[in-house]
Rosetta silent file (secondary structure, phi, psi, omega in degrees, C-alpha in Angstrom):
SEQUENCE: MTLQRVPLLAGLVVLLAAACTTTGHDGASPAPPTTAPTTAPASTSAPAATTAAAPPPAATRPTSTDDGTAGPWRVTWGWGVPGTSARVTHPVRAPVTAAPGASLAVLVSVRVGDHPAEGFSRITFAFRGPVPSYRVGYVPQVVTEGRGAPVELPGTSYLSVRFFPAQAHDARGGRTADVPPAAVGYPTLLGWAAAGDFEGHLSFGLGLRLPDGARVPVRLGESTRPDGAHVVSVDVRRG
SCORE:     score description
SCORE:     0.000 S_00000001
   1 L     0.000  -49.976 -176.255   10.238  -57.762    5.493 S_00000001
   2 H   -63.976  -40.677 -178.777   10.201  -54.265    7.015 S_00000001
   3 H   -68.447  -29.669 -179.701   13.073  -53.093    4.820 S_00000001
   4 H   -83.972  -16.150 -179.284   11.408  -54.140    1.552 S_00000001
   5 H   -82.183  -18.990  175.992    8.097  -52.424    2.394 S_00000001
   6 H   -63.623  -50.881  177.966    9.507  -48.973    2.816 S_00000001
   7 H   -62.125  -34.091 -179.491   10.407  -48.408   -0.903 S_00000001
   8 H   -63.376  -48.944 -178.392    6.919  -49.755   -1.840 S_00000001
   9 H   -64.262  -36.729  177.529    5.183  -47.263    0.407 S_00000001
  10 H   -66.943  -33.030  175.599    7.366  -44.460   -0.666 S_00000001
  11 H   -66.533  -40.397 -179.148    6.373  -45.203   -4.439 S_00000001
  12 H   -59.900  -48.591 -178.395    2.740  -45.136   -3.429 S_00000001
  13 H   -60.039  -35.680 -176.280    3.111  -41.637   -1.824 S_00000001
  14 H   -70.487  -40.486 -174.440    4.916  -40.355   -4.921 S_00000001
  15 H   -67.396  -40.093 -178.241    2.098  -41.693   -7.309 S_00000001
  16 H   -68.890  -36.338 -177.234   -0.641  -40.067   -5.064 S_00000001
  17 H   -69.794  -46.537  176.189    1.104  -36.652   -4.979 S_00000001
  18 H   -51.046  -44.705 -178.972    1.454  -36.871   -8.841 S_00000001
  19 H   -67.872  -33.877  177.860   -2.371  -37.519   -9.206 S_00000001
  20 H   -61.799  -33.194 -173.690   -3.183  -34.460   -6.922 S_00000001
  21 L   -83.272   -2.664 -175.433   -1.290  -32.171   -9.310 S_00000001
  22 L  -124.289   -3.718  176.377   -3.223  -33.195  -12.347 S_00000001
  23 L  -134.539  162.464 -178.333   -6.878  -33.345  -11.083 S_00000001
  24 L   -82.673 -178.111 -179.871   -9.332  -31.058   -9.212 S_00000001
  25 L   -60.288  -25.989 -176.264  -10.713  -31.665   -5.842 S_00000001
  26 L   -98.244   10.325  179.360  -13.645  -33.665   -7.419 S_00000001
  27 L    81.975   -4.654  177.796  -11.304  -35.795   -9.531 S_00000001
  28 L   -81.798  150.601  175.912  -12.132  -33.849  -12.768 S_00000001
  29 L   -68.403  143.186 -176.825   -9.519  -32.565  -15.085 S_00000001
  30 L   -74.277  153.664 -175.386   -8.982  -28.870  -14.604 S_00000001
  31 L   -76.525  150.410  175.425  -10.216  -26.494  -17.374 S_00000001
  32 L   -48.947  154.084  178.097   -7.644  -25.297  -19.755 S_00000001
  33 L   -73.349  143.065  175.446   -6.139  -21.906  -18.993 S_00000001
  34 L   -62.800  125.030  174.232   -7.920  -18.904  -20.489 S_00000001
  35 L  -108.884  156.661 -176.219   -6.471  -17.503  -23.486 S_00000001
  36 L   -64.257  143.491 -174.565   -6.889  -14.119  -25.207 S_00000001
  37 L   -60.671  149.564 -179.388   -9.683  -13.846  -27.809 S_00000001
  38 L   -81.134   -9.393  174.530   -8.449  -14.250  -31.355 S_00000001
  39 L  -117.124  150.424 -178.113  -10.496  -11.063  -32.401 S_00000001
  40 L   -72.160  143.765  179.573  -10.063   -7.633  -30.941 S_00000001
  41 L   -66.492  159.271 -178.902  -12.876   -6.557  -28.471 S_00000001
  42 L   -70.266  137.135 -178.006  -15.432   -4.112  -29.790 S_00000001
  43 L   -61.347  123.293  176.693  -14.300   -0.538  -29.609 S_00000001
  44 L   -62.633  -11.065 -175.001  -15.723    1.576  -26.778 S_00000001
  45 L  -111.953   36.867  174.429  -15.783    4.546  -28.993 S_00000001
  46 L   -57.627  153.427  177.484  -18.166    3.024  -31.627 S_00000001
  47 L   -55.440  144.889 -177.074  -20.236    5.537  -33.526 S_00000001
  48 H   -61.988  -26.530 -176.194  -23.266    6.746  -31.582 S_00000001
  49 H   -59.208  -28.992 -175.483  -25.550    5.726  -34.495 S_00000001
  50 H   -83.753  -12.270  178.152  -24.939    2.007  -33.524 S_00000001
  51 L  -118.152  -34.319 -173.549  -26.263    2.501  -29.879 S_00000001
  52 L   -84.428  151.344  179.827  -28.461    5.635  -29.785 S_00000001
  53 L   -57.921  149.405 -176.809  -32.074    5.758  -30.744 S_00000001
  54 L   -69.253  144.274  166.144  -32.766    6.982  -34.436 S_00000001
  55 L   -66.091  159.899 -172.787  -33.609   10.618  -34.407 S_00000001
  56 L   -68.481  157.400  175.276  -37.168   11.834  -35.009 S_00000001
  57 L   -59.892  152.904 -175.656  -38.149   12.495  -38.581 S_00000001
  58 L   -59.698  -22.596 -172.971  -37.265   15.971  -39.836 S_00000001
  59 L   -83.275   -2.367 -174.894  -41.000   16.815  -40.206 S_00000001
  60 L   -82.453  132.228 -172.667  -41.632   16.257  -36.447 S_00000001
  61 L   -85.747  122.593 -179.369  -41.979   19.624  -34.777 S_00000001
  62 L   -57.840  143.571  179.076  -39.723   19.843  -31.612 S_00000001
  63 L   -67.228  135.025  177.185  -41.610   20.069  -28.257 S_00000001
  64 L  -133.532  147.437  172.890  -41.626   23.546  -26.830 S_00000001
  65 L  -129.138   14.176  179.722  -42.715   24.974  -23.642 S_00000001
  66 L   -88.278   80.900 -177.159  -41.544   28.478  -24.105 S_00000001
  67 L  -108.626   17.626  179.680  -45.060   29.856  -24.591 S_00000001
  68 L    79.285   -1.363  177.190  -44.535   33.091  -22.886 S_00000001
  69 L   -74.635  126.067  177.161  -46.447   32.215  -19.676 S_00000001
  70 L  -140.976  164.013  176.990  -44.436   33.511  -16.664 S_00000001
  71 L    61.330 -173.361 -172.747  -45.142   34.350  -12.938 S_00000001
  72 L   -60.375  132.026  174.849  -48.271   33.399  -11.105 S_00000001
  73 E  -113.001  142.143  179.837  -50.788   31.889  -13.488 S_00000001
  74 E  -135.379  153.545  176.579  -54.659   31.557  -12.842 S_00000001
  75 E   -83.456  134.578  176.240  -57.421   29.982  -14.749 S_00000001
  76 E  -113.960  -14.666  175.650  -60.026   32.550  -15.901 S_00000001
  77 E  -152.241  116.399 -177.515  -62.228   29.945  -17.742 S_00000001
  78 E   -65.837  162.396  171.444  -61.990   26.305  -16.886 S_00000001
  79 E   -44.918  122.597  177.552  -61.830   23.361  -19.357 S_00000001
  80 E  -174.277  175.763  175.602  -64.945   23.177  -21.406 S_00000001
  81 L  -109.525  109.782  177.128  -66.412   23.525  -24.965 S_00000001
  82 L   -60.553  136.870  175.160  -67.743   26.966  -25.197 S_00000001
  83 L   -63.183  -95.029 -178.439  -71.366   27.278  -26.469 S_00000001
  84 L   -87.750  -42.201  164.442  -71.494   30.511  -28.191 S_00000001
  85 L  -168.455  159.349  169.942  -68.221   31.808  -26.562 S_00000001
  86 E   -90.049  117.967  178.289  -66.210   31.973  -23.442 S_00000001
  87 E  -113.378  141.764 -178.822  -66.013   35.570  -22.269 S_00000001
  88 E  -132.456  127.442 -176.566  -63.702   37.146  -19.575 S_00000001
  89 L  -110.402  126.798  174.886  -64.295   40.762  -18.792 S_00000001
  90 L  -119.894  117.004 -178.171  -61.835   43.451  -17.621 S_00000001
  91 L   -71.495  119.806  175.232  -63.133   47.010  -17.304 S_00000001
  92 L  -124.655  130.777  175.698  -60.611   49.302  -19.192 S_00000001
  93 L  -106.910  124.407  179.876  -61.313   53.068  -19.532 S_00000001
  94 L   -95.800  151.723    0.622  -59.503   54.636  -22.404 S_00000001
  95 L   -76.275  153.853  176.549  -57.304   56.374  -22.788 S_00000001
  96 L   -68.364  -46.117  175.838  -54.982   54.131  -21.010 S_00000001
  97 L  -135.946  150.256 -176.498  -52.167   56.567  -20.869 S_00000001
  98 L   -64.301  151.207  173.485  -52.063   60.283  -21.722 S_00000001
  99 L   -45.246  138.914   -0.577  -50.842   61.429  -25.173 S_00000001
 100 L   -89.346   24.636  172.983  -48.507   60.452  -26.829 S_00000001
 101 L   -71.783  178.676 -179.579  -48.917   57.119  -25.122 S_00000001
 102 L   -68.898  146.834  178.886  -51.191   54.348  -26.184 S_00000001
 103 L   -95.058  -11.258  177.088  -54.931   54.804  -25.824 S_00000001
 104 L  -132.271  173.324  166.717  -55.434   51.013  -25.558 S_00000001
 105 E   -62.350  138.628 -169.708  -53.815   47.916  -24.322 S_00000001
 106 E  -114.199  130.968  177.353  -51.102   47.225  -26.776 S_00000001
 107 E   -73.607  123.829 -179.555  -50.198   43.670  -28.043 S_00000001
 108 E  -118.058  -13.936  177.070  -46.340   43.154  -27.675 S_00000001
 109 E  -166.371  149.374  177.521  -46.146   39.350  -28.334 S_00000001
 110 E  -129.280  137.713 -179.123  -47.697   36.198  -29.461 S_00000001
 111 E  -142.130  153.861  178.063  -46.095   32.790  -28.595 S_00000001
 112 E  -129.014  160.763  177.123  -46.980   29.178  -28.943 S_00000001
 113 E  -170.378  149.414 -174.381  -45.837   26.080  -26.947 S_00000001
 114 E  -111.510  139.860 -173.206  -46.762   22.467  -26.759 S_00000001
 115 E  -130.254   67.243 -175.500  -47.309   20.612  -23.456 S_00000001
 116 L   -55.704  -40.059 -175.479  -47.649   16.917  -24.398 S_00000001
 117 L   -70.312  -20.323  176.891  -47.260   15.537  -20.823 S_00000001
 118 L   -97.260   -9.771  175.991  -50.217   17.813  -19.646 S_00000001
 119 L    84.966   25.097  178.309  -52.250   17.092  -22.836 S_00000001
 120 E  -148.869  166.637  171.240  -52.705   20.510  -24.317 S_00000001
 121 E  -115.746  157.732 -171.022  -51.103   23.122  -26.675 S_00000001
 122 E  -138.508  137.916  165.263  -50.969   26.816  -25.892 S_00000001
 123 E  -124.527  133.909 -174.196  -51.022   30.177  -27.540 S_00000001
 124 E  -124.526  155.185 -174.043  -50.458   33.293  -25.543 S_00000001
 125 E  -127.807  109.659 -177.201  -51.053   36.970  -26.179 S_00000001
 126 E  -107.832  132.076 -167.193  -49.024   39.554  -24.077 S_00000001
 127 E  -122.723  140.239  169.770  -50.186   43.078  -23.690 S_00000001
 128 E   -94.431  135.065 -169.667  -48.495   46.320  -22.398 S_00000001
 129 L   102.079 -157.707  177.203  -51.087   48.153  -20.278 S_00000001
 130 L   -75.489  170.903  177.276  -54.062   46.743  -18.744 S_00000001
 131 L   -87.660  131.547 -173.306  -55.542   43.400  -19.520 S_00000001
 132 L   -84.620  171.382  163.538  -58.232   43.814  -22.161 S_00000001
 133 E   -69.905  164.861  179.059  -61.473   41.717  -22.166 S_00000001
 134 E  -159.650  156.011 -175.195  -61.531   38.763  -24.466 S_00000001
 135 E  -139.403  131.314 -178.324  -63.926   36.359  -25.993 S_00000001
 136 E  -132.674  124.548  179.163  -63.017   32.937  -27.317 S_00000001
 137 E  -159.219  166.398  179.555  -65.443   30.516  -29.213 S_00000001
 138 E   -80.963  143.483  177.156  -65.864   28.040  -32.135 S_00000001
 139 E  -138.061  155.509  175.652  -67.060   29.627  -35.343 S_00000001
 140 L   -61.399  -36.306  178.997  -67.819   28.109  -38.830 S_00000001
 141 L  -158.011  136.803 -177.398  -65.247   30.408  -40.352 S_00000001
 142 L   -83.920  133.215  176.481  -63.015   33.150  -38.836 S_00000001
 143 E  -119.529  167.061  179.279  -63.601   36.516  -40.486 S_00000001
 144 L   -83.362  156.394  175.118  -61.813   39.856  -40.198 S_00000001
 145 L   -62.313  147.837  175.737  -62.881   42.730  -38.105 S_00000001
 146 L    76.498  -78.358 -172.837  -64.843   45.507  -40.017 S_00000001
 147 L   -78.490  -28.698  177.013  -64.976   43.956  -43.413 S_00000001
 148 L    82.516   23.832 -175.567  -65.967   40.505  -42.546 S_00000001
 149 L   -75.628  142.704  172.185  -63.492   38.828  -45.156 S_00000001
 150 E   -59.505  138.763 -177.450  -62.730   35.169  -44.660 S_00000001
 151 L  -109.589  123.060 -177.063  -59.416   34.360  -42.945 S_00000001
 152 L   -75.308  129.967 -174.507  -57.541   31.398  -44.312 S_00000001
 153 L  -144.294  150.692  178.593  -56.552   28.829  -41.664 S_00000001
 154 L   -84.669  165.327  174.197  -55.459   25.212  -41.729 S_00000001
 155 L   104.732 -165.584 -177.457  -57.616   22.451  -40.201 S_00000001
 156 L  -132.310   -6.626  168.045  -61.227   21.617  -40.134 S_00000001
 157 E  -129.565  155.244 -167.455  -62.394   23.536  -36.996 S_00000001
 158 E  -134.980  142.772  169.559  -61.840   27.115  -36.117 S_00000001
 159 E  -116.472  129.982  169.850  -61.623   29.300  -32.830 S_00000001
 160 E   -91.950  129.170  179.166  -62.050   32.905  -32.849 S_00000001
 161 E  -121.284  123.558 -173.121  -60.123   34.917  -30.319 S_00000001
 162 E  -135.534  135.007  179.612  -61.094   38.546  -29.953 S_00000001
 163 E  -117.513  143.276 -178.051  -59.655   41.221  -27.465 S_00000001
 164 E  -164.578  135.743   -8.039  -61.192   44.641  -26.679 S_00000001
 165 L   -76.095  130.592 -176.257  -60.259   47.369  -26.064 S_00000001
 166 E  -161.622  159.096  175.197  -56.825   46.526  -27.595 S_00000001
 167 E  -146.368  159.717 -178.991  -54.584   47.243  -30.529 S_00000001
 168 L  -119.033   19.133  179.254  -51.476   45.751  -32.353 S_00000001
 169 E  -138.506  163.304 -178.062  -50.118   48.979  -33.854 S_00000001
 170 L   -98.230 -170.902 -174.235  -48.429   52.178  -32.777 S_00000001
 171 L   -70.933  -22.186  179.150  -49.345   55.858  -33.543 S_00000001
 172 L  -101.075   10.422  177.767  -47.688   55.573  -36.994 S_00000001
 173 L    88.163   -6.327  177.250  -49.494   52.244  -37.911 S_00000001
 174 L   -72.653  151.622 -178.862  -46.458   49.986  -37.282 S_00000001
 175 E   -63.875  140.577 -173.622  -46.726   46.550  -35.826 S_00000001
 176 L  -115.148   -1.038 -173.902  -45.980   46.420  -32.064 S_00000001
 177 L  -119.032  145.425  167.698  -45.864   42.586  -31.489 S_00000001
 178 E   -90.905  128.239 -175.361  -43.293   39.901  -31.993 S_00000001
 179 L  -127.518  154.433  172.759  -45.106   36.868  -33.489 S_00000001
 180 L   -83.191  171.086  176.292  -44.238   33.284  -34.296 S_00000001
 181 L   -55.821  142.781 -174.885  -44.628   31.538  -37.769 S_00000001
 182 L   -64.848  -35.495  177.993  -48.394   31.227  -38.695 S_00000001
 183 E   -80.848  116.415 -177.896  -47.922   27.498  -39.073 S_00000001
 184 L   -90.983  -53.118  177.226  -47.794   25.681  -35.702 S_00000001
 185 L    73.837   29.313  172.445  -48.106   22.029  -36.625 S_00000001
 186 L   -79.732  170.002 -179.547  -49.120   20.598  -33.088 S_00000001
 187 L   -55.059  -41.205  177.447  -51.360   17.570  -33.002 S_00000001
 188 L  -108.817  -53.085 -176.431  -54.602   19.591  -32.653 S_00000001
 189 E   -76.641  104.087 -175.468  -53.509   23.250  -32.962 S_00000001
 190 E   -90.558  -40.851 -177.811  -52.204   23.599  -36.638 S_00000001
 191 E  -173.026  171.761 -174.559  -51.919   27.328  -36.991 S_00000001
 192 E  -138.004  157.616  177.879  -52.928   30.746  -36.258 S_00000001
 193 E  -154.474  147.685  175.238  -53.610   34.054  -38.156 S_00000001
 194 E   -65.366  151.371 -179.792  -54.402   37.735  -37.398 S_00000001
 195 E  -134.334    7.954  172.896  -58.073   38.645  -38.145 S_00000001
 196 E   142.032  151.707  179.120  -58.187   42.375  -37.775 S_00000001
 197 E  -145.929   88.122 -166.262  -57.040   45.405  -35.719 S_00000001
 198 E  -144.784  118.329  178.383  -59.994   47.850  -36.046 S_00000001
 199 L    42.820   54.025  173.663  -61.377   50.491  -33.661 S_00000001
 200 L    85.086   -3.369  179.530  -60.168   48.812  -30.631 S_00000001
 201 E  -107.845  122.647 -176.640  -61.151   45.389  -31.519 S_00000001
 202 E  -120.746  119.251 -173.882  -58.132   42.967  -32.060 S_00000001
 203 E  -122.848  148.808  175.976  -58.910   39.456  -33.564 S_00000001
 204 E  -140.763  163.140  177.221  -57.193   36.181  -34.324 S_00000001
 205 E  -128.044  138.526  173.310  -58.218   32.811  -35.615 S_00000001
 206 E  -108.793  126.147  173.125  -56.986   29.338  -34.602 S_00000001
 207 E   -93.053  135.991  179.086  -56.972   26.408  -37.032 S_00000001
 208 E  -124.803  144.682  174.562  -57.562   23.014  -35.541 S_00000001
 209 L  -100.837  107.677  176.990  -57.333   19.430  -36.852 S_00000001
 210 L  -144.472  160.851  167.902  -60.481   17.687  -35.780 S_00000001
 211 L   -59.275  145.931 -173.219  -63.164   15.574  -37.553 S_00000001
 212 L   -53.229  136.445  179.438  -65.532   18.003  -39.268 S_00000001
 213 L    83.824  -23.176 -177.501  -67.798   19.575  -36.763 S_00000001
 214 L   -62.366  150.257  178.384  -65.871   18.261  -33.807 S_00000001
 215 L  -137.672  132.769  178.293  -64.897   20.495  -30.788 S_00000001
 216 L  -112.182  163.532 -177.169  -62.357   19.757  -28.110 S_00000001
 217 L   -70.614  156.267  178.474  -62.285   21.606  -24.758 S_00000001
 218 E  -123.999  167.111  175.277  -60.439   24.807  -24.336 S_00000001
 219 E  -148.455  138.880 -175.796  -59.127   26.742  -21.258 S_00000001
 220 E  -112.242  147.205  177.064  -58.318   30.406  -20.652 S_00000001
 221 E  -151.096  172.055  176.062  -55.764   31.801  -18.146 S_00000001
 222 E  -142.562  154.900  177.770  -53.822   34.816  -17.320 S_00000001
 223 E  -154.168  164.837  174.729  -50.337   35.656  -15.865 S_00000001
 224 E  -121.281  128.614  179.277  -47.972   38.622  -15.524 S_00000001
 225 L   -75.955  161.853  175.020  -44.410   38.641  -16.853 S_00000001
 226 L   -54.819  -31.071  179.039  -41.497   40.164  -14.938 S_00000001
 227 L   -84.669   13.303  177.161  -41.469   43.041  -17.229 S_00000001
 228 L    81.651   -0.277  175.898  -45.047   43.769  -16.410 S_00000001
 229 L   -74.294  145.158 -177.992  -46.709   42.673  -19.491 S_00000001
 230 E   -98.047  132.699 -171.902  -50.060   40.915  -18.934 S_00000001
 231 E  -114.304  125.598  170.349  -50.451   37.464  -20.686 S_00000001
 232 E  -110.143  132.560  176.921  -53.612   35.807  -21.804 S_00000001
 233 E  -114.603  147.161  175.591  -53.308   32.134  -22.752 S_00000001
 234 E  -128.971  116.638 -178.459  -55.666   29.938  -24.665 S_00000001
 235 E   -99.080  139.884  179.144  -55.100   26.251  -24.185 S_00000001
 236 E  -126.326  125.471  168.517  -56.436   23.533  -26.615 S_00000001
 237 E   -48.454  129.520  174.568  -56.639   19.862  -25.841 S_00000001
 238 L   -68.468  142.040  174.709  -54.256   17.685  -27.857 S_00000001
 239 L   -74.158    0.000    0.000  -55.939   15.251  -30.060 S_00000001
């Protein structure tokens, strides 16, 4: 009896071993081996257009913060809607320099910049020499110094910016300032224009996009560039 049971037990051991090689520990059949995909994986060098955001429309003006403001900057007239006008006075005694130098503060540049994160757009006026007095206010229409001729501006509301005593020409009548294009195209500030350089009064107009008769707050400030030029900034709230 003992000799006959040994082959039977050996057979059972063999069968159990075979079962362990064909099932998992929970008795389920193992998953088939992973095979390579039948299609090639997506290329990692796909064109950027398939993953990058679409570029802004061509008509969208790029954001700019190069508005000419440099050095310590201070507010000279805080945010508000000027009644008649906001005025900042700097006593300037002419002549500023002896001949053949300039007799008044001389405009050397005009720049514009947009600051969407801060909620305003800015135009700056940089002067060589002392800082002139200036006045900024809403007007029904911007007119030229001396003649009073209408100045063409885009938009539905207008700001007059006047400096005195100041000029934007040299002794031969040539222009002294580098200026940007007249069309600005920011949400509120659409454009600017010169409005006169006459007998020490230097004027500009700003065209704003607002509902007829509406007025947004403005802010005035000053800074000094590393080259010594004095900068006056006019900030306009973005719509």
